[in-house]
N, C-alpha and C positions, 0 to 999 in steps of 0.2 A: 831501698834498692838504689845504687848509684849505676847509672848506665854510662858508659864511655865509648870512645872509638875504640873499636879493636885493633891492636898493634899488630895483628898478624894478617887479618883479611881486610884491613882498612875501613870497614863498615862503621857508619857514625851510629851512635846509640845502641850497640849490639853486645857490648862487653859489660858484664855485670861483676862489681865487686862484691865478693862474699867472705865470709869468715868461717874457719873451720871450728871444731870443738874446743880448741885451744885459742881461738880468737886470733888466728893467724890470717892474714888475707890472702885471697887468690882470685883469680881471674876467671870467668866462663863466658865465652862467646856464644851467644843464642844464633849466630848464623854459620861460622864455622866449627863451632862445638870444641874449640880449643880450651883447654884448661892450664892455666899458668899459677904455679905456686910461688909466692914471694916469700923467700926464705930469710930476707933481712929488711930492715927500714930502710935503706938506702935504695933499694928496688922501688919503693914508693915515690920516690923523687920523680923516676922517670915516668911512673904512672900518673903523676900530676901533670907533668909537662908534655908528653908525647902527643894527647890529642890535639893540643893546640899547634904543635909542629906539623902533624899530620894534615890538619885542615889547610895550613897555611901552603904545605907542599902540593896539595891537591888543587888548591886554586891557582897556585903558580902554573901548575902542569896543564891547566886548561888554556891559559893564555900565552904560553911560550914554547913553541915547537921544540926547541933545542932542549929545554929543561923535560920536556915530556918525553923526547927520546931517550935521555938519560935516565930519567924514572923508570920507564918501561924497560929499558935495557938492564938495569940494576936488578929488578924484579925478575926479569927473564934469566939472568945470569945465575942468581940464586936458586931458581927453579931447575934448571939445567944441571947445577952442582949437586943438589938434593937427588934428582933422579939418577945421576951418575954413581952415587955413593950409597944409596939407599941398599939395605940388605935384600929387600924385596924387589921384584921387577917393577918399573914404571907402570902404570895404569894408561893403555893406549886408547886415542880418542876414538877408534872403531869399538872398543869395548864398550864405551859408553853410549855408542850410537849418535857420536857427533862428528862433525867434519874436522879434521886434523888442524886445519887453518883457524878454526875457532877456538882452539884450547891453546894455540901458540901465543896468544896475546895475554898477558895476565890477568887484565880487565881493561874495558874501554870505556871511555867518556865521549858523548857526543856534545863536542865543544859548542856547536852553534845552537842546540835546543837546552843546554845545560843539564841534560839528563845524565844520571849515572848508571 
């Protein structure tokens, strides 16, 4: 089993590389439960380098407020786009029993303690 950083939820050591019956690679994240089928060998190049790039971006995000704002903004814009264009209505925070302000931030890092 090869565990990688998930390119979807950004969790370290959560995404497993598996192989189907025809020995084609696919990814399954143990945290966000995403499955991603890699239909070409070209996709494996991204699989090889993305965890390193994600780790570097997350480290840079911890120390640079401007990069942090851009990084979180890009995630927020994508979430807003998907919610606006999804065929089903977006899940509202109150339906999950969460405060709306808690769900507006894609994820948060406590820079002072280094916790994620």
